[in-house]
N, C-alpha and C positions, 0 to 999 in steps of 0.2 A: 447452582443458584448464585447469582452475583448480587451485590448490594444495589446495583442499578435497577434490577428487576423485582426485588423483594417488595411485595405489597402492590405491585402494579396490576392493572386490570388484566393484562395478558397472562401474568403469572397466576392470578386467581382463576382465570378461565381454564388454564392448563391443569392446575391442581384439582379443580372441581371435576374435571373429566377423568384424570388419572386416579384420584382418591375420592370416589363418590362417598357421601356421608350417610346415605340411606338406601334402602332397597329400591325405592322409586328412582333415585338418581342413578343407581347401577343399571336398572332396566332401561332408562333413557340413554345411558352411555353405550349400551350394547345394541342399540337400534342401527339398522343398516344406514350407512351414509353419515352417521353422527360424527365419526372421526374426521371426515373431510370438512364438515361444517365447523367443528371446533378448531381444526388446523387453520382454516381460513380466518376465523375470528381472532385467533392468537396472532397470526401474521399481521392482520390489519391493526390490532391494538398495539403491537410492537412497533410498527411503522409510525403510527400516530404518536406514540411516546417519544420515539426518536426525533420526529419533527418538532414536537413541543420543546424538547430539550435543546435542539438546535436553535429554535427561535429564542428561547430564554438565554442561551449562551451568546447569541449575536447581540441581543439587547444589553446583556450584562457587560460584554466586552466594549460595546459602544459607550456605555455609561462610564466605565473605567477609563476609557480613552479621553472622554470629555473631562473627567475629574483630573486626570493627569495634565491635560492642557491648561486647565484653570489653576491648578495648584500642584506643581510637579513633585513636591516632596511629601514625605510623611511627617506627622507631628511628632516631636521628640517626647513621646509619652509611652510609658511601659505599664501595662496592666499586669498585676500579679494576682492570679486566681489560686488561693491557698485553701485546700481542704473543702472545696465545693462538691457536695455529694451529687447534685442533680446534673445529669448529662444534658438535659434540656436547657438548664440555665447557662451552662458552659457554651452550648451552641448559640444561644441568644447573645451572649457576651461577645463571641467571635464575630457574629453579624454586626453588632454595634461597633466593634473595634474596626471592622472593615469600612463601615460607613464613616467613622470618624477619622480614618486614615492613621490609626495608631501605629507607632513604630514597631512594637512587638507585644506579645502576650506570653507570660510565663505561667505554666501550669505546674503547681507543686502539690505535694502531699497526696491525698486520695482523689484529687480532682481528675475526672476522666478526660482523656485526651484523644484526638483523632489518632487512629481510625475507628474509635468506638462508634458503633452504628447510630446510637441516639444523638451523639454530638454531631455527626455528619448530617443526619437528617434535619436537625434543628438549625444547623449552621447554613444550610442551603447553598453550599459551595464557597462560603466565606473562608473556611479553613484552608483552602488552597491559596488564598491571597494574603492572609495575615501571617507573618512569621511567628511561630510558636515553638 
């Protein structure tokens, strides 16, 4: 299980087939031809997720290239996140720091830092672009 697939529709379809939660779901999973149907659905959902990610990445990279052309440098501002408990708040601040083109973000104390799963999920890729 990788972080890219956790919570994805493909992973949920796979888990519901492999780990049925009720007797009815188990009976449905044991039907003839059900394995092939689930495998096709998982493959389709995985390809769909990869295509969505590729589209997002293309648009994000284009936006970053446009921002670099308009303003080639980062602002000489450093954010210090000291003892912030919420990983979701840290991820949001990393996204804001990327949008504001902040020079760096320092994470101190008990502040969760990437690769914490909740920080990465909320940061939506910004953790890769902001020095921390």
